[in-house]
PDB file of N, CA, C, O and CB in Angstrom:
ATOM      1  N   MET A   1     -98.686  98.757 165.233  1.00  0.00           N
ATOM      2  CA  MET A   1     -99.282  97.754 166.079  1.00  0.00           C
ATOM      3  C   MET A   1    -100.766  97.591 165.767  1.00  0.00           C
ATOM      4  O   MET A   1    -101.278  96.472 165.728  1.00  0.00           O
ATOM      5  CB  MET A   1     -99.081  98.111 167.539  1.00  0.00           C
ATOM      6  N   ILE A   2    -101.453  98.707 165.547  1.00  0.00           N
ATOM      7  CA  ILE A   2    -102.874  98.627 165.216  1.00  0.00           C
ATOM      8  C   ILE A   2    -103.064  97.915 163.883  1.00  0.00           C
ATOM      9  O   ILE A   2    -103.996  97.126 163.731  1.00  0.00           O
ATOM     10  CB  ILE A   2    -103.503 100.034 165.168  1.00  0.00           C
ATOM     11  N   TYR A   3    -102.197  98.182 162.923  1.00  0.00           N
ATOM     12  CA  TYR A   3    -102.277  97.498 161.626  1.00  0.00           C
ATOM     13  C   TYR A   3    -102.143  95.986 161.812  1.00  0.00           C
ATOM     14  O   TYR A   3    -102.917  95.226 161.231  1.00  0.00           O
ATOM     15  CB  TYR A   3    -101.179  98.019 160.664  1.00  0.00           C
ATOM     16  N   GLU A   4    -101.185  95.547 162.601  1.00  0.00           N
ATOM     17  CA  GLU A   4    -100.955  94.112 162.803  1.00  0.00           C
ATOM     18  C   GLU A   4    -102.164  93.447 163.460  1.00  0.00           C
ATOM     19  O   GLU A   4    -102.581  92.372 163.030  1.00  0.00           O
ATOM     20  CB  GLU A   4     -99.700  93.886 163.663  1.00  0.00           C
ATOM     21  N   VAL A   5    -102.727  94.063 164.485  1.00  0.00           N
ATOM     22  CA  VAL A   5    -103.889  93.483 165.153  1.00  0.00           C
ATOM     23  C   VAL A   5    -105.097  93.471 164.212  1.00  0.00           C
ATOM     24  O   VAL A   5    -105.851  92.498 164.182  1.00  0.00           O
ATOM     25  CB  VAL A   5    -104.219  94.266 166.442  1.00  0.00           C
ATOM     26  N   THR A   6    -105.281  94.542 163.452  1.00  0.00           N
ATOM     27  CA  THR A   6    -106.386  94.596 162.493  1.00  0.00           C
ATOM     28  C   THR A   6    -106.252  93.495 161.446  1.00  0.00           C
ATOM     29  O   THR A   6    -107.243  92.862 161.080  1.00  0.00           O
ATOM     30  CB  THR A   6    -106.437  95.972 161.810  1.00  0.00           C
ATOM     31  N   THR A   7    -105.042  93.265 160.966  1.00  0.00           N
ATOM     32  CA  THR A   7    -104.798  92.201 159.993  1.00  0.00           C
ATOM     33  C   THR A   7    -105.189  90.847 160.564  1.00  0.00           C
ATOM     34  O   THR A   7    -105.797  90.033 159.868  1.00  0.00           O
ATOM     35  CB  THR A   7    -103.326  92.188 159.565  1.00  0.00           C
ATOM     36  N   ARG A   8    -104.850  90.600 161.807  1.00  0.00           N
ATOM     37  CA  ARG A   8    -105.200  89.323 162.447  1.00  0.00           C
ATOM     38  C   ARG A   8    -106.697  89.195 162.665  1.00  0.00           C
ATOM     39  O   ARG A   8    -107.255  88.114 162.475  1.00  0.00           O
ATOM     40  CB  ARG A   8    -104.476  89.181 163.781  1.00  0.00           C
ATOM     41  N   LEU A   9    -107.361  90.283 163.061  1.00  0.00           N
ATOM     42  CA  LEU A   9    -108.802  90.228 163.269  1.00  0.00           C
ATOM     43  C   LEU A   9    -109.550  89.987 161.965  1.00  0.00           C
ATOM     44  O   LEU A   9    -110.614  89.367 161.968  1.00  0.00           O
ATOM     45  CB  LEU A   9    -109.287  91.514 163.913  1.00  0.00           C
ATOM     46  N   ARG A  10    -109.009  90.466 160.859  1.00  0.00           N
ATOM     47  CA  ARG A  10    -109.625  90.253 159.549  1.00  0.00           C
ATOM     48  C   ARG A  10    -109.351  88.858 158.995  1.00  0.00           C
ATOM     49  O   ARG A  10    -109.996  88.427 158.039  1.00  0.00           O
ATOM     50  CB  ARG A  10    -109.128  91.294 158.569  1.00  0.00           C
ATOM     51  N   GLY A  11    -108.390  88.154 159.598  1.00  0.00           N
ATOM     52  CA  GLY A  11    -108.044  86.817 159.120  1.00  0.00           C
ATOM     53  C   GLY A  11    -107.062  86.834 157.966  1.00  0.00           C
ATOM     54  O   GLY A  11    -106.964  85.856 157.225  1.00  0.00           O
ATOM     55  N   ASP A  12    -106.325  87.938 157.798  1.00  0.00           N
ATOM     56  CA  ASP A  12    -105.395  88.112 156.674  1.00  0.00           C
ATOM     57  C   ASP A  12    -103.929  87.996 157.077  1.00  0.00           C
ATOM     58  O   ASP A  12    -103.059  88.414 156.312  1.00  0.00           O
ATOM     59  CB  ASP A  12    -105.624  89.453 156.028  1.00  0.00           C
ATOM     60  N   ALA A  13    -103.623  87.444 158.249  1.00  0.00           N
ATOM     61  CA  ALA A  13    -102.257  87.475 158.771  1.00  0.00           C
ATOM     62  C   ALA A  13    -101.413  86.259 158.360  1.00  0.00           C
ATOM     63  O   ALA A  13    -100.267  86.140 158.794  1.00  0.00           O
ATOM     64  CB  ALA A  13    -102.299  87.566 160.272  1.00  0.00           C
ATOM     65  N   GLU A  14    -101.951  85.369 157.545  1.00  0.00           N
ATOM     66  CA  GLU A  14    -101.239  84.193 157.050  1.00  0.00           C
ATOM     67  C   GLU A  14    -100.573  83.412 158.178  1.00  0.00           C
ATOM     68  O   GLU A  14    -101.277  82.879 159.036  1.00  0.00           O
ATOM     69  CB  GLU A  14    -100.196  84.607 156.025  1.00  0.00           C
ATOM     70  N   LYS A  15     -99.246  83.325 158.211  1.00  0.00           N
ATOM     71  CA  LYS A  15     -98.537  82.513 159.209  1.00  0.00           C
ATOM     72  C   LYS A  15     -98.653  83.083 160.627  1.00  0.00           C
ATOM     73  O   LYS A  15     -98.481  82.351 161.601  1.00  0.00           O
ATOM     74  CB  LYS A  15     -97.069  82.397 158.829  1.00  0.00           C
ATOM     75  N   ARG A  16     -98.940  84.369 160.748  1.00  0.00           N
ATOM     76  CA  ARG A  16     -99.063  84.999 162.069  1.00  0.00           C
ATOM     77  C   ARG A  16    -100.491  84.956 162.593  1.00  0.00           C
ATOM     78  O   ARG A  16    -100.777  85.498 163.661  1.00  0.00           O
ATOM     79  CB  ARG A  16     -98.585  86.441 162.010  1.00  0.00           C
ATOM     80  N   GLN A  17    -101.383  84.320 161.854  1.00  0.00           N
ATOM     81  CA  GLN A  17    -102.797  84.334 162.197  1.00  0.00           C
ATOM     82  C   GLN A  17    -103.072  83.654 163.535  1.00  0.00           C
ATOM     83  O   GLN A  17    -102.509  82.603 163.841  1.00  0.00           O
ATOM     84  CB  GLN A  17    -103.599  83.661 161.105  1.00  0.00           C
ATOM     85  N   VAL A  18    -103.945  84.272 164.324  1.00  0.00           N
ATOM     86  CA  VAL A  18    -104.444  83.696 165.558  1.00  0.00           C
ATOM     87  C   VAL A  18    -105.817  83.113 165.239  1.00  0.00           C
ATOM     88  O   VAL A  18    -106.689  83.823 164.739  1.00  0.00           O
ATOM     89  CB  VAL A  18    -104.512  84.764 166.722  1.00  0.00           C
ATOM     90  N   LYS A  19    -106.017  81.842 165.520  1.00  0.00           N
ATOM     91  CA  LYS A  19    -107.265  81.170 165.165  1.00  0.00           C
ATOM     92  C   LYS A  19    -108.448  81.782 165.912  1.00  0.00           C
ATOM     93  O   LYS A  19    -108.414  81.947 167.132  1.00  0.00           O
ATOM     94  CB  LYS A  19    -107.169  79.670 165.467  1.00  0.00           C
ATOM     95  N   ASP A  20    -109.489  82.113 165.157  1.00  0.00           N
ATOM     96  CA  ASP A  20    -110.750  82.638 165.711  1.00  0.00           C
ATOM     97  C   ASP A  20    -110.560  83.870 166.594  1.00  0.00           C
ATOM     98  O   ASP A  20    -111.205  83.983 167.636  1.00  0.00           O
ATOM     99  CB  ASP A  20    -111.442  81.561 166.510  1.00  0.00           C
ATOM    100  N   ALA A  21    -109.690  84.786 166.196  1.00  0.00           N
ATOM    101  CA  ALA A  21    -109.467  86.010 166.975  1.00  0.00           C
ATOM    102  C   ALA A  21    -110.710  86.904 166.922  1.00  0.00           C
ATOM    103  O   ALA A  21    -111.235  87.173 165.842  1.00  0.00           O
ATOM    104  CB  ALA A  21    -108.226  86.780 166.443  1.00  0.00           C
ATOM    105  N   HIS A  22    -111.176  87.360 168.078  1.00  0.00           N
ATOM    106  CA  HIS A  22    -112.333  88.256 168.155  1.00  0.00           C
ATOM    107  C   HIS A  22    -111.956  89.607 168.768  1.00  0.00           C
ATOM    108  O   HIS A  22    -112.610  90.615 168.500  1.00  0.00           O
ATOM    109  CB  HIS A  22    -113.453  87.605 168.975  1.00  0.00           C
ATOM    110  N   TYR A  23    -110.907  89.628 169.585  1.00  0.00           N
ATOM    111  CA  TYR A  23    -110.460  90.851 170.248  1.00  0.00           C
ATOM    112  C   TYR A  23    -108.959  91.004 170.074  1.00  0.00           C
ATOM    113  O   TYR A  23    -108.231  90.018 169.962  1.00  0.00           O
ATOM    114  CB  TYR A  23    -110.834  90.838 171.749  1.00  0.00           C
ATOM    115  N   GLY A  24    -108.506  92.248 170.053  1.00  0.00           N
ATOM    116  CA  GLY A  24    -107.078  92.527 170.024  1.00  0.00           C
ATOM    117  C   GLY A  24    -106.767  93.650 170.990  1.00  0.00           C
ATOM    118  O   GLY A  24    -107.532  94.609 171.088  1.00  0.00           O
ATOM    119  N   LEU A  25    -105.656  93.551 171.706  1.00  0.00           N
ATOM    120  CA  LEU A  25    -105.250  94.568 172.662  1.00  0.00           C
ATOM    121  C   LEU A  25    -103.864  95.068 172.294  1.00  0.00           C
ATOM    122  O   LEU A  25    -102.945  94.276 172.083  1.00  0.00           O
ATOM    123  CB  LEU A  25    -105.273  94.017 174.108  1.00  0.00           C
ATOM    124  N   ILE A  26    -103.717  96.389 172.219  1.00  0.00           N
ATOM    125  CA  ILE A  26    -102.432  97.016 171.915  1.00  0.00           C
ATOM    126  C   ILE A  26    -102.066  97.891 173.106  1.00  0.00           C
ATOM    127  O   ILE A  26    -102.872  98.712 173.546  1.00  0.00           O
ATOM    128  CB  ILE A  26    -102.491  97.854 170.578  1.00  0.00           C
ATOM    129  N   LYS A  27    -100.853  97.721 173.630  1.00  0.00           N
ATOM    130  CA  LYS A  27    -100.364  98.533 174.748  1.00  0.00           C
ATOM    131  C   LYS A  27     -99.031  99.135 174.347  1.00  0.00           C
ATOM    132  O   LYS A  27     -98.135  98.425 173.891  1.00  0.00           O
ATOM    133  CB  LYS A  27    -100.226  97.686 176.059  1.00  0.00           C
ATOM    134  N   ASN A  28     -98.898 100.439 174.516  1.00  0.00           N
ATOM    135  CA  ASN A  28     -97.660 101.118 174.164  1.00  0.00           C
ATOM    136  C   ASN A  28     -97.320 102.102 175.274  1.00  0.00           C
ATOM    137  O   ASN A  28     -98.170 102.880 175.706  1.00  0.00           O
ATOM    138  CB  ASN A  28     -97.782 101.841 172.789  1.00  0.00           C
ATOM    139  N   GLY A  29     -96.095 102.064 175.723  1.00  0.00           N
ATOM    140  CA  GLY A  29     -95.647 102.974 176.768  1.00  0.00           C
ATOM    141  C   GLY A  29     -94.400 103.718 176.329  1.00  0.00           C
ATOM    142  O   GLY A  29     -93.655 103.257 175.464  1.00  0.00           O
ATOM    143  N   GLY A  30     -94.186 104.867 176.935  1.00  0.00           N
ATOM    144  CA  GLY A  30     -93.000 105.629 176.580  1.00  0.00           C
ATOM    145  C   GLY A  30     -92.592 106.581 177.685  1.00  0.00           C
ATOM    146  O   GLY A  30     -93.372 106.894 178.583  1.00  0.00           O
ATOM    147  N   GLY A  31     -91.363 107.029 177.599  1.00  0.00           N
ATOM    148  CA  GLY A  31     -90.826 107.907 178.622  1.00  0.00           C
ATOM    149  C   GLY A  31     -90.572 107.149 179.915  1.00  0.00           C
ATOM    150  O   GLY A  31     -91.194 106.114 180.159  1.00  0.00           O
ATOM    151  N   VAL A  32     -89.684 107.642 180.731  1.00  0.00           N
ATOM    152  CA  VAL A  32     -89.369 106.949 181.974  1.00  0.00           C
ATOM    153  C   VAL A  32     -89.202 107.976 183.095  1.00  0.00           C
ATOM    154  O   VAL A  32     -88.490 108.969 182.943  1.00  0.00           O
ATOM    155  CB  VAL A  32     -88.084 106.085 181.819  1.00  0.00           C
ATOM    156  N   ILE A  33     -89.864 107.724 184.212  1.00  0.00           N
ATOM    157  CA  ILE A  33     -89.631 108.467 185.454  1.00  0.00           C
ATOM    158  C   ILE A  33     -89.197 107.428 186.468  1.00  0.00           C
ATOM    159  O   ILE A  33     -89.969 106.535 186.816  1.00  0.00           O
ATOM    160  CB  ILE A  33     -90.925 109.275 185.940  1.00  0.00           C
ATOM    161  N   PHE A  34     -87.993 107.536 186.935  1.00  0.00           N
ATOM    162  CA  PHE A  34     -87.365 106.535 187.797  1.00  0.00           C
ATOM    163  C   PHE A  34     -87.370 105.201 187.057  1.00  0.00           C
ATOM    164  O   PHE A  34     -86.612 105.052 186.099  1.00  0.00           O
ATOM    165  CB  PHE A  34     -88.107 106.421 189.177  1.00  0.00           C
ATOM    166  N   VAL A  35     -88.177 104.235 187.451  1.00  0.00           N
ATOM    167  CA  VAL A  35     -88.200 102.942 186.756  1.00  0.00           C
ATOM    168  C   VAL A  35     -89.561 102.659 186.115  1.00  0.00           C
ATOM    169  O   VAL A  35     -89.780 101.569 185.586  1.00  0.00           O
ATOM    170  CB  VAL A  35     -87.845 101.818 187.729  1.00  0.00           C
ATOM    171  N   GLU A  36     -90.472 103.626 186.157  1.00  0.00           N
ATOM    172  CA  GLU A  36     -91.822 103.437 185.624  1.00  0.00           C
ATOM    173  C   GLU A  36     -92.014 104.220 184.327  1.00  0.00           C
ATOM    174  O   GLU A  36     -91.347 105.227 184.092  1.00  0.00           O
ATOM    175  CB  GLU A  36     -92.872 103.867 186.659  1.00  0.00           C
ATOM    176  N   GLU A  37     -92.942 103.737 183.482  1.00  0.00           N
ATOM    177  CA  GLU A  37     -93.275 104.450 182.249  1.00  0.00           C
ATOM    178  C   GLU A  37     -94.002 105.747 182.581  1.00  0.00           C
ATOM    179  O   GLU A  37     -94.794 105.807 183.521  1.00  0.00           O
ATOM    180  CB  GLU A  37     -94.141 103.568 181.319  1.00  0.00           C
ATOM    181  N   PHE A  38     -93.721 106.780 181.797  1.00  0.00           N
ATOM    182  CA  PHE A  38     -94.326 108.079 182.003  1.00  0.00           C
ATOM    183  C   PHE A  38     -95.719 108.162 181.375  1.00  0.00           C
ATOM    184  O   PHE A  38     -96.620 108.790 181.931  1.00  0.00           O
ATOM    185  CB  PHE A  38     -93.431 109.162 181.434  1.00  0.00           C
ATOM    186  N   ALA A  39     -95.887 107.529 180.223  1.00  0.00           N
ATOM    187  CA  ALA A  39     -97.166 107.566 179.512  1.00  0.00           C
ATOM    188  C   ALA A  39     -97.484 106.175 178.984  1.00  0.00           C
ATOM    189  O   ALA A  39     -96.586 105.411 178.628  1.00  0.00           O
ATOM    190  CB  ALA A  39     -97.131 108.600 178.349  1.00  0.00           C
ATOM    191  N   CYS A  40     -98.762 105.859 178.940  1.00  0.00           N
ATOM    192  CA  CYS A  40     -99.180 104.546 178.464  1.00  0.00           C
ATOM    193  C   CYS A  40    -100.482 104.703 177.682  1.00  0.00           C
ATOM    194  O   CYS A  40    -101.409 105.381 178.125  1.00  0.00           O
ATOM    195  CB  CYS A  40     -99.355 103.543 179.650  1.00  0.00           C
ATOM    196  N   GLY A  41    -100.534 104.070 176.521  1.00  0.00           N
ATOM    197  CA  GLY A  41    -101.759 104.068 175.721  1.00  0.00           C
ATOM    198  C   GLY A  41    -102.222 102.637 175.511  1.00  0.00           C
ATOM    199  O   GLY A  41    -101.410 101.757 175.225  1.00  0.00           O
ATOM    200  N   VAL A  42    -103.514 102.396 175.651  1.00  0.00           N
ATOM    201  CA  VAL A  42    -104.088 101.071 175.459  1.00  0.00           C
ATOM    202  C   VAL A  42    -105.234 101.181 174.465  1.00  0.00           C
ATOM    203  O   VAL A  42    -106.094 102.052 174.600  1.00  0.00           O
ATOM    204  CB  VAL A  42    -104.573 100.463 176.809  1.00  0.00           C
ATOM    205  N   THR A  43    -105.251 100.303 173.469  1.00  0.00           N
ATOM    206  CA  THR A  43    -106.315 100.248 172.474  1.00  0.00           C
ATOM    207  C   THR A  43    -106.844  98.824 172.435  1.00  0.00           C
ATOM    208  O   THR A  43    -106.066  97.873 172.364  1.00  0.00           O
ATOM    209  CB  THR A  43    -105.810 100.704 171.064  1.00  0.00           C
ATOM    210  N   ILE A  44    -108.157  98.671 172.481  1.00  0.00           N
ATOM    211  CA  ILE A  44    -108.796  97.368 172.381  1.00  0.00           C
ATOM    212  C   ILE A  44    -109.669  97.371 171.137  1.00  0.00           C
ATOM    213  O   ILE A  44    -110.523  98.243 170.977  1.00  0.00           O
ATOM    214  CB  ILE A  44    -109.632  97.037 173.660  1.00  0.00           C
ATOM    215  N   LEU A  45    -109.459  96.403 170.261  1.00  0.00           N
ATOM    216  CA  LEU A  45    -110.234  96.281 169.035  1.00  0.00           C
ATOM    217  C   LEU A  45    -111.074  95.013 169.090  1.00  0.00           C
ATOM    218  O   LEU A  45    -110.666  94.008 169.672  1.00  0.00           O
ATOM    219  CB  LEU A  45    -109.310  96.271 167.795  1.00  0.00           C
ATOM    220  N   GLU A  46    -112.261  95.072 168.474  1.00  0.00           N
ATOM    221  CA  GLU A  46    -113.152  93.914 168.439  1.00  0.00           C
ATOM    222  C   GLU A  46    -113.587  93.660 166.995  1.00  0.00           C
ATOM    223  O   GLU A  46    -113.919  94.591 166.262  1.00  0.00           O
ATOM    224  CB  GLU A  46    -114.392  94.136 169.362  1.00  0.00           C
ATOM    225  N   ARG A  47    -113.581  92.397 166.602  1.00  0.00           N
ATOM    226  CA  ARG A  47    -114.090  92.031 165.280  1.00  0.00           C
ATOM    227  C   ARG A  47    -115.600  91.923 165.390  1.00  0.00           C
ATOM    228  O   ARG A  47    -116.110  91.227 166.268  1.00  0.00           O
ATOM    229  CB  ARG A  47    -113.455  90.686 164.761  1.00  0.00           C
ATOM    230  N   LEU A  48    -116.319  92.601 164.509  1.00  0.00           N
ATOM    231  CA  LEU A  48    -117.779  92.555 164.523  1.00  0.00           C
ATOM    232  C   LEU A  48    -118.305  91.624 163.473  1.00  0.00           C
ATOM    233  O   LEU A  48    -119.518  91.462 163.343  1.00  0.00           O
ATOM    234  CB  LEU A  48    -118.361  93.932 164.321  1.00  0.00           C
TER     235      LEU A  48
END
């Protein structure tokens, strides 16, 4: 997921490119307790 967002921020994503992307957010969750995720990781990337 980080690779895909980095590719878009660099402007190298070809057909998947987001025009003028400056920020990217990656959210990943795993494990389940009852109906909720047990763990969640969030990464925010910014093009400088």
